[in-house]
C-alpha positions as CSV (number, residue, x, y, z in Angstrom):
1,M,0.0,0.0,0.0
2,I,1.2,3.5,-0.9
3,R,1.6,6.0,1.9
4,D,0.0,9.4,1.8
5,D,3.3,11.3,1.7
6,E,4.5,9.1,-1.2
7,K,1.2,9.8,-3.1
8,A,1.7,13.6,-2.6
9,R,5.4,13.3,-3.8
10,R,4.2,11.4,-7.0
11,C,1.5,14.0,-7.5
12,D,4.0,16.8,-7.2
13,I,6.4,15.1,-9.7
14,G,3.5,14.7,-12.2
15,S,2.4,18.3,-11.9
16,H,6.0,19.5,-12.3
17,R,6.3,17.4,-15.5
18,L,3.0,18.7,-16.8
19,A,4.1,22.3,-16.1
20,S,7.5,21.8,-17.8
21,I,5.7,20.3,-20.9
22,R,3.4,23.3,-21.0
23,S,6.3,25.7,-20.7
24,G,8.2,23.9,-23.5
25,V,5.1,24.0,-25.8
26,A,4.6,27.7,-25.1
27,L,8.3,28.5,-25.8
28,G,8.1,26.4,-29.0
29,F,5.1,28.5,-30.2
30,L,6.8,31.7,-29.2
31,F,10.0,30.7,-31.1
32,A,8.0,29.7,-34.2
33,F,6.2,33.1,-34.1
34,V,9.4,35.1,-33.7
35,S,11.3,33.2,-36.4
36,A,8.4,33.6,-38.8
37,G,8.5,37.4,-38.3
38,C,4.9,37.5,-37.1
39,L,5.5,39.7,-34.1
40,V,5.2,43.5,-34.5
41,P,8.3,45.3,-33.2
42,L,7.7,46.5,-29.7
43,E,9.7,49.7,-30.3
44,S,10.2,51.6,-33.5
45,P,13.7,52.4,-34.5
46,E,15.3,55.7,-33.7
47,W,13.9,58.5,-35.8
48,G,16.1,59.3,-38.7
49,V,18.7,56.7,-37.8
50,E,19.4,56.0,-41.5
51,L,20.3,59.6,-42.2
52,T,23.8,60.9,-42.2
53,S,24.6,64.2,-40.6
54,T,25.9,65.4,-44.0
55,E,22.5,64.6,-45.6
56,I,20.6,66.5,-42.9
57,H,23.0,69.5,-43.1
58,D,22.8,69.7,-46.9
59,A,19.0,69.6,-46.7
60,V,18.6,72.3,-44.1
61,A,21.4,74.6,-45.3
62,G,20.2,78.2,-45.7
63,L,17.1,77.7,-43.6
64,P,16.6,79.9,-40.4
65,P,18.0,78.4,-37.2
66,D,14.4,78.0,-35.8
67,A,13.5,75.8,-38.8
68,V,16.6,73.7,-38.5
69,S,16.1,73.0,-34.7
70,A,12.3,72.3,-35.0
71,L,12.4,70.0,-38.0
72,M,13.5,66.6,-36.6
73,P,11.5,66.8,-33.3
74,L,8.4,68.0,-35.2
75,T,8.5,65.3,-37.8
76,K,9.0,62.7,-35.1
77,V,5.9,63.9,-33.3
78,F,3.8,64.0,-36.4
79,Y,4.6,60.6,-37.7
80,G,4.5,59.2,-34.1
81,R,0.9,60.4,-33.9
82,I,-0.1,58.6,-37.1
83,T,1.5,55.3,-36.1
84,S,-0.8,52.5,-35.0
85,R,-4.0,54.4,-36.0
86,R,-6.7,53.2,-38.4
87,F,-6.7,55.5,-41.5
88,N,-10.1,54.5,-42.7
89,S,-11.7,55.8,-39.5
90,R,-13.6,59.1,-38.9
91,A,-12.1,59.4,-35.4
92,T,-8.5,59.5,-36.9
93,F,-9.6,61.9,-39.6
94,E,-11.1,64.3,-37.0
95,D,-8.2,64.2,-34.6
96,P,-7.0,67.8,-34.0
97,S,-3.5,66.7,-32.9
98,V,-2.8,65.6,-36.5
99,R,-4.7,68.5,-38.2
100,Q,-2.6,71.1,-36.5
101,F,0.3,70.3,-38.9
102,F,-1.7,71.7,-41.9
103,P,-2.4,75.3,-42.9
104,T,-6.0,74.6,-43.9
105,V,-8.7,72.0,-43.5
106,A,-8.6,71.4,-47.3
107,A,-4.9,70.7,-47.2
108,Y,-5.3,68.2,-44.4
109,S,-8.2,66.5,-46.2
110,D,-6.2,66.1,-49.4
111,Y,-3.2,64.7,-47.5
112,Y,-5.3,62.4,-45.4
113,A,-7.2,61.0,-48.4
114,A,-4.0,60.4,-50.3
115,L,-2.3,58.7,-47.4
116,A,-5.3,56.5,-46.5
117,D,-5.6,55.4,-50.1
118,A,-1.8,54.6,-50.4
119,I,-2.0,52.6,-47.1
120,D,-4.9,50.7,-48.4
121,L,-3.2,49.9,-51.7
122,A,-0.1,48.8,-49.8
123,D,-2.2,46.1,-48.1
124,I,-1.4,47.2,-44.6
125,E,-3.7,45.4,-42.3
126,N,-6.6,47.4,-40.9
127,N,-5.1,50.5,-42.6
128,R,-2.9,50.8,-39.5
129,P,0.8,51.3,-39.9
130,T,2.8,50.1,-36.9
131,V,6.1,51.8,-37.7
132,V,7.1,54.8,-39.7
133,E,10.8,55.3,-40.6
134,L,12.5,58.4,-41.9
135,L,14.7,57.3,-44.8
136,S,16.0,60.5,-46.3
137,I,15.6,64.3,-46.5
138,K,16.1,66.3,-49.7
139,R,15.8,70.0,-50.5
140,N,12.8,70.5,-52.8
141,A,12.8,74.3,-53.0
142,E,14.1,77.3,-51.1
143,D,11.8,76.7,-48.1
144,S,10.6,73.2,-48.8
145,L,11.9,69.7,-48.0
146,L,11.0,66.2,-49.2
147,L,11.0,63.5,-46.6
148,K,11.2,59.9,-47.8
149,L,9.3,57.6,-45.4
150,R,8.7,53.9,-45.0
151,F,5.3,52.9,-43.4
152,I,5.3,49.3,-42.1
153,G,2.4,47.3,-40.9
154,E,1.0,43.8,-40.7
155,N,0.1,42.3,-44.1
156,D,-3.6,42.3,-44.9
157,L,-3.4,39.6,-47.6
158,P,-4.1,36.0,-46.5
159,L,-1.2,33.7,-45.8
160,R,1.3,36.6,-46.0
161,W,3.2,36.5,-42.7
162,W,5.7,39.2,-43.7
163,S,5.1,42.9,-43.2
164,A,3.5,45.2,-45.8
165,V,5.5,48.2,-46.7
166,L,4.7,51.6,-48.2
167,V,7.5,54.0,-49.2
168,R,6.4,57.6,-50.0
169,E,7.6,61.2,-50.0
170,D,6.0,63.9,-48.0
171,E,6.7,67.6,-48.5
172,W,7.3,69.9,-45.5
173,R,7.4,73.7,-46.1
174,W,8.7,76.4,-43.7
175,T,6.2,79.3,-43.9
176,D,5.4,82.1,-41.4
177,G,7.8,80.8,-38.8
178,R,6.7,77.2,-38.7
179,W,6.7,73.9,-40.6
180,W,3.6,72.8,-42.5
181,V,2.9,69.5,-44.2
182,V,2.1,70.1,-47.9
183,P,-0.4,67.6,-49.5
184,G,0.4,66.1,-52.9
185,K,-1.9,66.2,-55.8
186,V,-5.0,64.1,-55.3
């Protein structure tokens, strides 16, 4: 006959084995998910990390000191606000924290419509980019810069485990002592 303390010891051994099997299965699934690239990055890369100091200097040369000092922080704030938001949503469209970067409501509407359409055509899941990266800055005109950006999000197409990517250029113009986003032609 098995004593009570031996039964308890066998029960503990069995529960430990079951717990370690569960842990192994969970770690296996996590490894498979990570190796397949299915997890969204927890943090976006440093803003403008791909730019050289020479590229930035050449782009902003001749602009007022206020414009130069405000450019990188302001673009980081703007694109940070449009990350992880649905672009086919009225709530996103009516957000005043994004509208303040445009000189008129019509300019904002044009930019928003073009960006929402481009995100949809890029098959970014739920029209929600998860990361925006600044790839380059070029001088467009005397008071205007072109920012080349990469929008990344989950892929909306079935059986596509890799990320969907949209690369586009946005124009920023220094007018009346501040930076404005200039919409492209719709």
